[in-house]
KEDOKOL-732055 format. One line per field, with one value per residue (C-alpha): residue number from 1; x, y, z. Coordinates in steps of 0.1 Angstrom, whole numbers, plus 5000, padded with zeros to 4 digits. Each point is the difference from the previous one (the first is absolute). Layout:
N
drendo: (NUM ...)
xx: (X ...)
yy: (Y ...)
zz: (Z ...)
% end
This chain:
181
drendo: (1 2 3 4 5 6 7 8 9 10 11 12 13 14 15 16 17 18 19 20 21 22 23 24 25 26 27 28 29 30 31 32 33 34 35 36 37 38 39 40 41 42 43 44 45 46 47 48 49 50 51 52 53 54 55 56 57 58 59 60 61 62 63 64 65 66 67 68 69 70 71 72 73 74 75 76 77 78 79 80 81 82 83 84 85 86 87 88 89 90 91 92 93 94 95 96 97 98 99 100 101 102 103 104 105 106 107 108 109 110 111 112 113 114 115 116 117 118 119 120 121 122 123 124 125 126 127 128 129 130 131 132 133 134 135 136 137 138 139 140 141 142 143 144 145 146 147 148 149 150 151 152 153 154 155 156 157 158 159 160 161 162 163 164 165 166 167 168 169 170 171 172 173 174 175 176 177 178 179 180 181)
xx: (5421 5006 4971 4988 4991 5011 5016 4980 5005 5007 5006 4965 5011 5018 4973 4972 4965 4968 4994 5028 5013 5003 5038 5001 4981 5023 5031 4986 4990 5034 5019 4980 5003 5038 5007 4970 4980 5028 4999 4972 5017 5030 4982 4987 5035 5015 4972 5004 4965 4991 4976 5001 5004 4965 4986 5020 4990 4963 5002 5016 4978 4967 5004 5032 5006 4995 4976 4976 4966 4983 4963 4968 4994 4981 4969 5021 5026 4972 4986 5035 5005 4966 5006 5035 4990 4973 5026 5030 4986 5020 5032 5006 5034 4987 4971 5024 5021 4970 4995 5031 5008 4978 5016 4988 4995 4980 4978 4994 4990 4977 4984 4994 4987 4981 4994 4988 4975 4988 4995 4981 4976 4994 4992 5032 5021 5036 5015 4981 4990 4965 4966 4994 4965 5014 5020 4969 4978 5027 5002 4962 5003 5026 4979 4970 5023 5010 4963 4992 5030 4988 4966 5015 5019 4971 4997 4975 5021 4972 4976 4998 5020 4968 4988 5033 4997 4969 5003 5034 5003 5035 4989 5025 4993 5026 4989 5013 4989 4969 5002 4971 5002)
yy: (5039 4963 4983 4967 4969 4987 5022 5005 4973 5026 5037 5012 5026 4976 4974 4994 4999 4988 4976 4977 5001 4968 5005 5002 4968 4983 5012 4988 4966 4996 5009 4976 4972 5005 5008 4990 5024 5006 5033 5022 5032 4995 4983 5032 5015 4966 4995 5036 5011 5034 4984 4993 4965 4998 5010 4973 4974 5008 5000 4966 4984 5013 5002 4985 4967 4972 4981 5030 4989 5024 5006 4998 4980 4968 4991 4974 5026 5023 4971 4993 5037 5003 4969 5010 5036 4986 4980 5024 5035 5025 4979 5004 4984 4969 4998 5005 4971 4977 5015 4993 5029 5025 5028 5013 5034 4987 4979 5030 5022 4973 4996 5037 5007 4968 4974 5025 5015 4966 4988 5032 4995 4964 5014 4988 5022 4997 5007 4973 4978 4998 5010 5037 4992 4981 5031 5022 4978 4998 5038 5002 4977 5021 5031 4982 4991 5036 5010 4976 5013 5036 4991 4984 5031 5023 5033 4987 5006 5012 4971 4968 4971 4982 5030 5007 4971 4981 4975 4989 4978 5001 4980 4974 4972 4977 4969 4967 4970 4985 4964 4978 4971)
zz: (8726 4994 4982 5015 4981 4966 4975 4968 4974 4973 4994 4993 4975 4977 4995 4976 5014 4985 4972 4990 4964 4980 4999 5038 5003 4976 5019 5033 4986 4983 5032 5022 4975 4999 5037 5020 5023 5025 5019 4988 5013 4977 4971 4982 4996 4990 4974 4987 5012 5014 5024 5037 5013 5014 4966 4983 5026 4997 4962 4999 5026 4988 4962 4985 5018 4975 5023 5004 4988 4977 4992 5019 5031 4996 5020 5018 5009 5013 5021 5015 5008 5017 5021 5010 5007 5023 5019 4998 4995 4980 5001 4963 4999 5017 4976 4970 5012 4992 4965 4979 4976 5018 5020 5034 4985 4971 5023 5023 4970 4987 5034 5004 4965 4991 5027 5027 4977 4988 5037 5009 4970 5013 5034 5017 5022 4986 5034 5020 4971 5015 4986 5003 5011 5031 5009 4996 5023 5027 4999 5005 5030 5015 4995 5016 5029 5003 4999 5029 5019 4994 5013 5031 5008 4991 5019 5025 5030 5021 4993 5021 4985 4988 4979 4982 4976 5009 4971 5012 5031 5016 5030 5010 5024 5015 5020 5010 4979 5014 5012 4989 5025)
% end
């Protein structure tokens, strides 16, 4: 049977998996400095690496590029991430484009491990960027509306209309505007 889609980028049995050795990093850096990034599928073999192209690409983009920023995020970076997340949602690549030296993967991981938790402890919903208390009160209102709806449809089918829900007047009057001449 013919397989659909792309062919695998490497022979799975002949590639290293897991942590990268310092020697592998050095080979990848030296190759890219000498030849550029080029085609990631052919790069591992040309660089003498027993890795797949995808693994080489991710290693370069997320860890080895010279412009990758190292270290903890600053408060200013956190503020930018929060503001952009409020506007863009989980569009990590777009957010990363506004933070030079930070990768989309690094920003996503920082969001999920630090910023989300910090927002929750401050009482802010990290999905809506609104106060959690606002969300709770709107839920209560919805529940009250449901309660009123349940009372309106109470099982008083045999009672006259006035006795079903006496505190609620559903009387509607339509009249022509009165002329005061």
